[in-house]
C-alpha positions as CSV (number, residue, x, y, z in Angstrom):
1,M,3.3,22.6,-35.9
2,K,4.0,19.2,-37.4
3,Y,7.5,18.8,-35.8
4,I,6.1,19.5,-32.3
5,L,3.5,16.8,-32.7
6,E,6.3,14.4,-33.9
7,I,8.5,15.2,-30.9
8,K,5.5,14.5,-28.6
9,Q,5.0,11.2,-30.2
10,I,8.7,10.3,-29.8
11,L,8.5,11.1,-26.0
12,A,5.2,9.2,-25.6
13,Q,6.6,6.1,-27.4
14,A,9.8,6.3,-25.3
15,R,7.8,6.4,-22.1
16,Q,5.7,3.5,-23.2
17,K,8.8,1.5,-23.9
18,T,10.2,2.4,-20.5
19,Y,7.0,1.2,-18.8
20,Q,7.0,-2.1,-20.7
21,A,10.7,-2.7,-20.1
22,I,10.4,-2.1,-16.3
23,N,7.2,-4.2,-16.0
24,Y,8.7,-7.1,-17.9
25,A,12.0,-6.9,-16.0
26,M,10.3,-6.9,-12.6
27,V,7.9,-9.8,-13.4
28,D,10.6,-11.8,-15.1
29,A,13.0,-11.3,-12.1
30,Y,10.3,-12.3,-9.6
31,W,9.4,-15.5,-11.6
32,N,13.1,-16.5,-11.8
33,I,13.6,-15.8,-8.1
34,G,10.6,-18.0,-7.3
35,K,12.1,-20.7,-9.6
36,K,15.4,-20.6,-7.7
37,I,13.6,-20.9,-4.4
38,V,11.6,-23.9,-5.5
39,L,14.6,-25.7,-7.0
40,E,16.6,-25.1,-3.8
41,E,13.7,-26.4,-1.7
42,Q,13.5,-29.6,-3.7
43,N,17.1,-30.3,-2.8
44,G,16.4,-30.0,0.9
45,K,15.9,-33.2,3.0
46,E,13.2,-31.8,5.2
47,R,11.3,-29.7,2.7
48,A,8.9,-27.8,4.9
49,S,11.4,-26.5,7.5
50,Y,14.2,-26.2,5.0
51,G,12.0,-24.1,2.7
52,S,11.1,-21.8,5.5
53,E,14.7,-21.3,6.4
54,I,15.7,-20.6,2.8
55,I,13.1,-17.8,2.5
56,K,14.1,-16.3,5.9
57,N,17.9,-16.2,5.1
58,L,17.3,-15.0,1.5
59,S,15.1,-12.2,2.7
60,I,17.9,-10.9,5.0
61,E,20.5,-11.1,2.3
62,L,18.5,-9.4,-0.4
63,T,17.2,-6.7,1.9
64,N,20.7,-5.9,3.1
65,E,22.0,-5.6,-0.5
66,F,19.0,-4.4,-2.5
67,G,16.8,-2.6,0.0
68,K,13.1,-3.0,0.6
69,G,10.8,-5.3,-1.4
70,F,12.2,-8.6,-0.3
71,S,10.3,-9.5,2.8
72,E,9.6,-13.1,3.6
73,R,6.0,-12.5,2.5
74,N,7.1,-11.1,-0.9
75,L,9.5,-14.0,-1.4
76,R,6.7,-16.5,-0.7
77,N,4.6,-14.6,-3.4
78,F,7.5,-15.0,-5.8
79,R,7.6,-18.7,-5.0
80,L,3.8,-19.0,-5.5
81,F,4.1,-17.0,-8.8
82,Y,6.6,-19.5,-10.2
83,I,4.6,-22.5,-9.0
84,T,1.4,-21.1,-10.5
85,F,2.9,-20.3,-13.9
86,S,5.8,-22.8,-14.1
87,E,4.1,-24.5,-17.0
88,N,2.0,-21.6,-18.3
89,S,3.8,-18.9,-20.4
90,I,0.9,-16.5,-20.4
91,W,2.7,-14.2,-17.9
92,Q,5.4,-13.6,-20.5
93,T,2.8,-12.5,-23.1
94,V,1.1,-9.9,-20.9
95,S,3.9,-8.9,-18.4
96,A,4.9,-5.8,-20.5
97,K,1.3,-4.4,-20.1
98,L,0.6,-5.4,-16.5
99,S,2.2,-4.6,-13.2
100,W,3.4,-7.0,-10.5
101,S,0.3,-5.9,-8.5
102,H,-1.9,-7.3,-11.2
103,F,-0.2,-10.7,-11.0
104,Q,-0.4,-10.7,-7.2
105,L,-4.2,-10.4,-7.5
106,V,-4.6,-13.4,-9.9
107,L,-2.5,-15.6,-7.7
108,K,-5.5,-15.9,-5.5
109,I,-7.5,-17.6,-8.3
110,S,-7.4,-21.4,-8.2
111,N,-9.1,-21.9,-11.6
112,E,-6.5,-21.7,-14.4
113,E,-9.0,-20.7,-17.1
114,A,-10.4,-17.9,-15.0
115,R,-6.8,-16.8,-14.1
116,N,-5.8,-16.7,-17.8
117,Y,-9.0,-14.9,-18.7
118,Y,-8.5,-12.1,-16.2
119,L,-4.9,-11.6,-17.3
120,N,-5.7,-11.4,-21.0
121,E,-8.6,-9.0,-20.4
122,A,-6.7,-6.8,-18.0
123,A,-3.8,-6.5,-20.6
124,E,-6.1,-6.0,-23.6
125,N,-8.4,-3.5,-22.0
126,M,-5.7,-1.8,-19.8
127,W,-7.6,-2.5,-16.5
128,S,-6.3,-0.7,-13.5
129,V,-5.4,-2.8,-10.5
130,R,-8.6,-1.6,-8.8
131,T,-10.7,-2.7,-11.7
132,L,-9.1,-6.1,-11.8
133,D,-9.6,-6.5,-8.1
134,R,-13.3,-5.5,-8.3
135,N,-13.9,-7.9,-11.2
136,I,-12.3,-10.8,-9.4
137,S,-14.2,-10.0,-6.2
138,T,-17.5,-9.7,-8.0
139,L,-16.9,-13.0,-9.9
140,Y,-17.1,-11.3,-13.3
141,Y,-15.8,-14.3,-15.2
142,Q,-18.2,-16.7,-13.6
143,R,-21.2,-14.4,-14.0
144,L,-20.3,-13.9,-17.6
145,L,-20.2,-17.6,-18.3
146,S,-23.5,-18.3,-16.6
147,S,-25.4,-15.4,-18.1
148,Q,-27.5,-15.7,-21.2
149,N,-27.4,-12.0,-21.9
150,K,-23.7,-11.3,-21.6
151,E,-23.9,-7.8,-23.0
152,V,-25.6,-6.6,-19.7
153,I,-22.8,-8.0,-17.6
154,E,-20.1,-6.6,-20.0
155,N,-21.7,-3.1,-20.0
156,E,-21.9,-3.1,-16.2
157,M,-18.2,-4.0,-16.0
158,I,-17.2,-1.3,-18.5
159,E,-19.2,1.3,-16.8
160,K,-17.5,0.7,-13.4
161,S,-14.0,0.2,-14.9
162,T,-11.0,2.5,-14.6
163,Q,-8.2,2.2,-17.1
164,L,-4.6,1.8,-16.2
165,N,-2.6,5.0,-16.3
166,Q,0.7,3.6,-17.7
167,F,2.8,6.3,-16.1
168,D,1.5,5.8,-12.5
169,F,4.2,3.1,-12.4
170,I,6.7,5.9,-11.7
171,K,5.0,6.3,-8.2
172,N,4.3,2.6,-7.7
173,P,6.0,1.6,-4.4
174,T,6.9,-1.9,-5.9
175,V,8.6,-0.3,-8.8
176,L,10.4,2.2,-6.6
177,E,11.6,-0.6,-4.4
178,F,12.7,-2.7,-7.4
179,L,14.8,0.3,-8.7
180,N,16.0,1.0,-5.1
181,L,14.5,4.5,-5.1
182,P,12.8,6.1,-2.1
183,S,9.2,4.8,-1.7
184,N,7.6,7.4,0.5
185,L,5.0,9.6,-1.1
186,S,5.7,12.8,0.7
187,Y,6.3,14.6,-2.6
188,T,2.7,14.2,-3.5
189,E,1.3,15.7,-0.3
190,Q,-0.3,19.2,-0.3
191,E,1.5,22.0,1.5
192,L,-1.1,22.1,4.2
193,E,-0.9,18.4,5.0
194,K,2.9,18.4,5.1
195,A,3.0,21.4,7.4
196,L,0.4,19.9,9.8
197,I,2.3,16.5,9.9
198,D,5.5,18.4,10.6
199,N,3.9,20.3,13.4
200,I,2.0,17.4,15.0
201,Q,5.2,15.3,15.0
202,K,7.0,18.0,16.9
203,F,4.1,18.6,19.2
204,I,3.8,14.9,20.2
205,L,7.5,14.6,21.0
206,E,7.3,17.8,23.1
207,L,4.6,16.4,25.3
208,G,7.1,14.4,27.3
209,K,4.8,11.5,28.0
210,G,7.0,8.6,26.8
211,F,6.7,9.1,23.0
212,A,9.5,8.2,20.6
213,F,9.2,8.9,16.9
214,V,9.3,5.8,14.6
215,E,8.5,6.9,11.1
216,R,6.4,9.1,8.9
217,Q,4.6,7.9,5.8
218,Q,5.3,4.4,6.9
219,L,4.5,1.7,4.3
220,I,2.3,-1.2,5.5
221,R,1.9,-3.8,2.8
222,T,-0.7,-6.6,2.5
223,D,-0.8,-9.3,-0.1
224,T,-2.7,-7.1,-2.5
225,S,-2.4,-3.4,-1.3
226,D,0.0,-0.8,0.0
227,F,-1.0,1.7,2.7
228,Y,0.9,4.7,4.1
229,I,0.4,5.8,7.7
230,D,1.2,9.5,8.2
231,L,2.9,9.3,11.6
232,V,4.0,6.4,13.8
233,F,5.2,6.7,17.4
234,Y,6.0,4.2,20.2
235,N,5.0,5.1,23.8
236,F,7.4,3.5,26.3
237,I,5.1,4.1,29.2
238,L,2.1,2.4,27.6
239,K,4.3,-0.1,25.7
240,C,2.4,0.3,22.5
241,F,2.6,1.9,19.1
242,V,0.5,5.0,18.4
243,I,-0.3,5.8,14.8
244,I,-1.7,9.1,13.5
245,D,-3.7,9.5,10.3
246,L,-4.4,13.0,9.1
247,K,-7.1,14.1,6.7
248,T,-7.3,17.6,5.3
249,D,-11.0,17.4,4.6
250,K,-14.3,16.5,6.3
251,I,-14.3,13.3,8.4
252,T,-16.2,10.3,7.0
253,H,-17.3,6.9,8.2
254,Q,-14.7,5.5,5.7
255,D,-12.0,7.5,7.5
256,I,-12.9,6.0,10.8
257,G,-13.1,2.5,9.3
258,Q,-9.7,3.0,7.7
259,L,-8.1,4.0,11.0
260,D,-9.5,0.9,12.6
261,M,-8.1,-1.2,9.7
262,Y,-4.7,0.5,10.2
263,V,-4.7,-0.4,13.9
264,N,-5.7,-4.0,13.2
265,M,-3.1,-4.3,10.5
266,Y,-0.4,-2.8,12.7
267,D,-1.2,-5.3,15.5
268,D,-1.0,-8.1,13.0
269,L,2.1,-7.1,11.1
270,R,4.3,-5.0,13.4
271,K,3.3,-5.4,17.1
272,Q,5.5,-7.7,19.2
273,E,4.1,-10.1,21.8
274,S,5.3,-7.9,24.6
275,D,3.5,-4.8,23.2
276,N,0.0,-3.7,24.2
277,P,-2.6,-3.1,21.5
278,T,-1.9,-0.3,19.0
279,I,-3.7,3.0,19.4
280,G,-4.8,5.0,16.5
281,I,-5.6,8.8,16.3
282,L,-7.5,10.3,13.4
283,L,-7.2,14.0,12.8
284,C,-9.6,15.6,10.4
285,T,-9.3,19.3,9.6
286,E,-11.9,21.4,7.8
287,T,-12.0,25.1,7.0
288,D,-13.8,25.9,10.3
289,K,-13.6,22.8,12.4
290,T,-11.0,20.2,13.5
291,I,-12.0,16.8,14.8
292,A,-9.9,14.2,16.7
293,K,-10.9,10.6,17.1
294,Y,-9.2,7.7,18.9
295,S,-9.3,4.1,17.9
296,V,-8.0,1.0,19.8
297,L,-9.1,-2.5,19.0
298,N,-9.2,-5.6,21.2
299,Q,-9.1,-3.4,24.2
300,N,-11.6,-2.7,27.0
301,S,-12.9,0.8,26.5
302,Q,-13.0,1.6,30.2
303,L,-9.4,0.4,30.6
304,F,-8.4,2.5,27.6
305,A,-9.9,5.6,29.2
306,T,-8.4,5.1,32.7
307,K,-5.0,3.8,31.7
308,Y,-4.1,5.2,28.3
309,L,-5.7,8.6,28.0
310,P,-3.6,10.3,30.7
311,Y,-0.5,9.6,28.6
312,L,-2.0,10.6,25.2
313,P,-2.6,14.1,24.0
314,T,-6.2,15.0,24.7
315,E,-8.6,15.7,21.8
316,Q,-8.7,19.4,22.8
317,E,-4.9,19.6,22.8
318,L,-4.7,18.1,19.3
319,I,-7.5,20.4,18.1
320,D,-5.8,23.5,19.5
321,E,-2.5,22.6,18.0
322,I,-3.9,22.1,14.5
323,E,-5.9,25.3,14.7
324,R,-2.8,27.2,15.7
325,E,-0.9,25.7,12.8
326,K,-3.7,26.5,10.4
327,L,-3.7,30.1,11.6
328,N,0.1,30.3,11.2
329,L,-0.2,29.0,7.6
330,K,-2.8,31.6,6.8
331,L,-0.7,34.4,8.2
332,S,2.3,33.1,6.3
333,N,0.5,33.0,3.0
334,F,-1.0,36.4,3.7
335,N,2.5,37.9,4.3
336,K,3.7,36.5,1.0
337,K,1.1,38.4,-1.0
C-alpha cells in the first residue's frame, strides 16, 4: 500500500539524517579539538615538551569526564587532522558522508591532491573504510594518473570495492565512544561463542595457577583499525598477559597469523617493562573437532615449553573443556524441543 511505502521512506530519510548529523558532529568536534591543542602548544615556551604535556593532561581530563576515545594517540590524531586540514575545507564538504575512520586513513597521505581525490571519491561512491584502505594501499590514484587505459584500472577498483553501509555506524566503536555508549560487541556474538567464552573464562580461573581475569572483548586500537580480543588474563606466576581468541569454525592460517598479530600488538600497546612477553591461545571449534594453538613472540621456544607450559592449561584440557560445553549446549537445546 502507498502509505506503507511513504512511512518507510520517512524512516529511511530520518536514519540518513541521523547518520549525517553524527558523522559531521564527530569530525567537526575532532577538528576543533585539534585546533585548540595546536593553539595552546603555540603559546608554550618549549613547544615539543609542552605539547606532549598538554596531550597527556588533556587525555586524562577528557577520559575521566567523557569516557573512552580520548587516548593520547587519538588526541595526536585530532591534532594532525587540524594541521592537515587547517587551510583546506574539503573535510566540511564530505564529513556528513564519511566516518572518522575514513579521515584517519587519509591522514597518512602526504600528497594533498591525492588526499582530496580519495576523500571526494569515497564520499561520492560511498566507499567502505576497507575499500578506501585498499585503494590507498594499492596506489589507486597514482596508477590511475599514469595509466593510458584508465577504464581497466577503474573497473578493477569497482569490482573489488565494497560500499559503505550507512547504518553500520550504530556499531562503530568510535561512534559509541563519542556518544559514551558501551563499545563491546558481545551483543553480536552467536549463542555458541558466548557460551564457550563464558565457560572458558570460568575454567581458566578455576585452574588455580596464578590467573587473574582482566577483560573480555577487550578493544585494541591501532591508528587505522579496531580489534576485539575475546578474553584477557594476567598470570602472576609467569608475570605476563595471556590472551585467548576463540573461533567457532575451522582453523585457518589467517587465524594463526591474527593471533600472532594480537600478541605482538599487546606487547607493544599494553605490556609493561616488568612484564614477560604476552602469550596467546587460539581455540578453534568445529562440529567434530576442537583445536588449541599457542603463540608467544620474542620468546625462546624451549624456554616457553619448560617455564610457561606447566602454568598454562594444556591443549588437551582446553579441548576437553570445550567439548564438554558443546555437549552441554546440545543437550540443552535438545531439552528445549
